[in-house]
N, C-alpha and C positions, 0 to 999 in steps of 0.2 A: 190464701186460706181463709175460710169464713169463721173458723174458730181457731184462735191463736192460743197455744199453750206454751208457757215459758216457766221453767223451774229455776229459781235462783236460791241456792242454799236450801233452807228448810221450807221455802214458800213456793207453792205452785200457783201460777197466775193463769186463769182461764178468761179469755176475752172474746165476746161475741162481736165479730167484725164483718158485718155485711151492711154497711150504712146505706148503700144504694137501694136496698130493699127494707129499710127501717129495722135492720137486724132481725127480720122474720126468720124463724128457725125451721130449717129443713130436716128431713129424716137423716141425711148425712151429718148435719150439725149435731143432732141429738146423739148420734153414734160417736162422734168425736168427743163430745163432752162426757158421755158415759165412759169411754175409754180412759179419759184423763182422770176422772174421779175414781175409777176402779184401780188405776195405777197408783194414785195417791193413797188409797186405802191399803194397798199391799206393800207400800214402800215406807219402811220405818224412818227413813231420812227426811221424808216430807211430813211436816208438822201442821201446816196451815194451808188452806186453799182459798184463793180469792176469786170472785166471779164479778166481771164488769162488762159493760157494753161500751157504747160511744158516748161522747159528751152530750150529743143531742138526743139520744134515745138509748134506753137499756135494751128493750126488745119489743117489737110489735106483736109478739106471740108466735103462734104457729104460722108457717107459710101455708095458707089454706089450699092453694093450687097443688103444691107438692104433697100435702096431706091427702088430698082427694085421689091422687095418683098412687099413693102407697098407704092406704088406710090401715090403721093398727088392727092386726088380726090375731095377735097372741102375745104371751108374756115376753117373748124374745125380741119384739119390735124395739127399735132404738129408743123411742120415746119412753117406753116402760123400763128399759134398761137404765135410762137416765134418771127416771124418778126413783127407782130402787137404789141407784148409786148415790144420789144426793140425799135421800132420806136415811140411808143406812151408813153413810160415810163416818168412820170413827174419828176423822180429823176435823178440827175446827174449820168451819166455812164462814168466810166474810164476804158479803155482797156489797157492791157499790153501785147505786142507782142514780143515774142522771137522765132527765127526760122521761119519756113515757115507759111504763112497765105494764104491758097489756097481757091479759090471759095468764099463761104460764109464767110470764115475766113477773107477775105478782105472786102467783101461788107457789113458785119455787122458793120464794123468800121465806115461806113458812118452815122450810127445812134448813135454813141457814142459821147459824148461831149468833151472828152479829150482822146488822144491816145498816149501812150508811147511805144517806140519801141527800142529794143536792136540794136546795130550797125549791127549785122549779120541777122537781120530780112529781110525776102523777101516776096513779094506779087505777086500773080498770080491768074488770073481769066480765066480758060481754058474752059469756057462754050461752045463756038462755036466749039472747037476742039472735044468736046464730043457730038456734035450734038444738043446742048442745046442753050438756050438764057439766058441773064443775069437775075438776080433776085434781090430781096431786094430793088427795085427801083433804082438800080445802073445805069440803062440806062438813068435815069433822073438826078440823083445826081452827077454821075462822070463827065459828060460834064459841069455841073455848077461849079464843083470844079477845074477841070484841063483843060477845053476846049474840044471841040468836037473831034479835031484831036488826042489829047493825049488819050482821052477816047477810040477812035476807035483803037488806037495802042494797048491798053491793053485788050479791049473787043472783037475786031475782029481778030487782029493778035495774041492776046493772049501772048504778050511779058511780061515777069516778070519785076519787078522793085525792087530796094533795099530801105533800110531805108532812105538814104539821099535823094533819089528821092521822096519818100513818104512825107518827111518833106518839100521839095520844092513844091510839089503839095498842101500841106495843109491837107493831110490825116492824118499825124502824127504831134502831138504837140511838142514832145521833144524826143531826142534820149538819152537813158540811158543805161549804161552798164548792161548786163544781170544779174549779181549777185546783182545789186541794184534795179532791176525792181520792185519787190514786195515792198521793203522799200519805194521807191519813190511813187508808187501808193498809199500806205497807208498814207504817209505824205500828199499827195495832197488831198486824201479823207478826212482826219481829218481836214485839213485847210478849205475845203468847208463845212464840217459838223458844223464847229464853226461859220459860218456866219448866219445872220438872215434867217431862213428857207423859209419864204414866199417870200422874196426878191429874193432868189435863184430860187425858183420855177417859179416865174413870169418872171424872166430874161431868164430862159431856154424856157419858153413858147413863149416869144418874138423871141428868136433865131430860134425856130422851126416852127413859124407860117407861113402860106402860104404867098407867095410874095404879096406885096402891093406897092402902090405908096409911094413916100417919104412923101407926105402930109398925106396920110392915116396912115402911121406908126408913124409920129410925133403926130397925134391926139390920136392914141391908147396909145402910151407911155405917153402922157400928162395926159390922164384920169387915167392910172394906177399910175403915179407919184403922182397925187393929192390924190388918195386913200391911197397910202403909207404914205404920210405926216400926215394923220389922224390916222394911225395905232399905236397900242401900241408897236409893234415890232420896228418901226422906232423911236418912242420916246425913247425907251430903248437904241437903238443903238446910237442915237445922244447924249444921256446923258453920255454914256460910252466914246464917242469920246471927248466930252468937258471935262470930268473928267481927261482924259489922258493929256490934255493940261495945266492943273493946275500945 
């Protein structure tokens, strides 16, 4: 299997596993990842999804030969299903990047909530060099993250960048040694899975909601805050908090 999906308790682990082809993603692999993310979104028992590649490479991006044979022709194509699934997933997504993350290997990270990277990780978006244009809403999200000029440097000039630069941009959350990447991802996933689930879901929803004015966002947060105060989940969390203080 070129995409391995394992669910252990509240954590679904997705691993791109095609090292002989530098983890290049085929149409079938996009379908498998979309299936997994859609399953995670629909399953209340799954709280966190992790996505990783191999130690030597995260992914070389699209398998271009496979893509030429099955060119995207509509919204139901597996690549578009995958992009909708990862961008709209209500569960927390943690990515672990070791080695190169090329093309969609970089742009998919814009839709992850937390990204861990090994020191030797590298990032490259060679769309223009291949006569293509950016995807995964990267033309919108990258300028917001790093500024228009830096985004142009990487999307138009196609210059690569390293893990330290990705951390500076805010694309990466933390740099972790490659041999500890899986362990750190799992520890972070378990930590999130132990938190009140609806509070986590709503916080992710707020973080990924469309832009609004400060006043609009304060109002939205306020209404959700009031609902939370009346919830059984919050009552249980507060009781546990006060019990620890005794």
